C-alpha positions in Angstrom: -22.1 8.3 4.8 -19.0 10.4 4.5 -16.2 9.4 2.1 -13.3 7.7 3.8 -10.1 9.7 4.0 -8.0 6.7 4.8 -6.3 7.1 1.4 -4.7 10.3 2.7 -3.2 8.4 5.7 -2.0 5.7 3.3 -0.3 8.3 1.1 1.4 10.0 4.1 2.6 6.6 5.5 4.0 5.6 2.1 5.9 8.9 1.9 7.4 8.3 5.3 8.4 4.8 4.4 10.0 5.7 1.1 11.8 8.8 2.6 13.1 6.8 5.5 15.5 4.6 3.4 14.3 5.1 -0.2 12.5 1.7 -0.3 9.4 0.0 0.9 9.4 -3.4 2.5 6.7 -6.0 2.8 5.9 -5.1 6.4 5.5 -1.4 5.5 3.2 -2.4 2.6 1.2 -4.6 4.9 0.7 -1.7 7.3 -0.5 0.5 4.4 -2.9 -2.2 3.2 -4.2 -2.5 6.8 -5.2 1.2 6.7 -7.2 0.5 3.6 -8.9 -2.5 5.1 -9.7 -1.0 8.6 -13.2 0.0 7.6 -13.9 -3.3 5.8 -13.9 -1.8 2.3 -11.1 -0.9 0.0 -12.5 2.0 -2.0 -11.4 3.5 -5.3 -9.2 6.1 -3.8 -7.4 3.5 -1.6 -7.0 1.2 -4.7 -5.5 4.2 -6.6 -3.0 4.9 -3.8 -2.1 1.2 -3.5 -1.5 0.9 -7.2 0.6 4.1 -7.2 2.7 2.8 -4.2 3.3 -0.5 -5.9 4.3 1.2 -9.2 7.1 2.9 -7.3 8.7 -0.4 -6.1 11.8 -1.2 -8.1 12.3 -4.8 -9.4 15.5 -5.2 -7.5 13.7 -4.3 -4.2 11.3 -7.2 -4.6 12.3 -10.1 -2.4 10.1 -13.2 -1.7 8.2 -11.5 1.2 7.5 -8.4 -0.9 6.4 -10.5 -3.9 4.0 -12.4 -1.6 2.6 -9.1 -0.1 2.3 -7.6 -3.6 0.3 -10.6 -4.7 -1.9 -10.3 -1.6 -2.6 -6.6 -2.4 -3.4 -7.4 -6.0 -5.9 -10.1 -5.0 -7.6 -7.8 -2.5 -8.0 -4.9 -5.0 -9.0 -7.0 -8.0 
């Protein structure tokens, strides 16, 4: 089986989101998570990309929806 390249799509999508307004919202993070999950497995490359994306979110950007989505991502990649 060929290695999934979904992590590249995830990276590209995150760049688009951050460059749009400089921030990432919960909906955008959810769409990126959906890319990782579409084949039923979140692989190591996708985990690395998700962790990198989350590390770029600034504390003042985290509202209740983002906090909930970040928890969901954390639970799915643990």
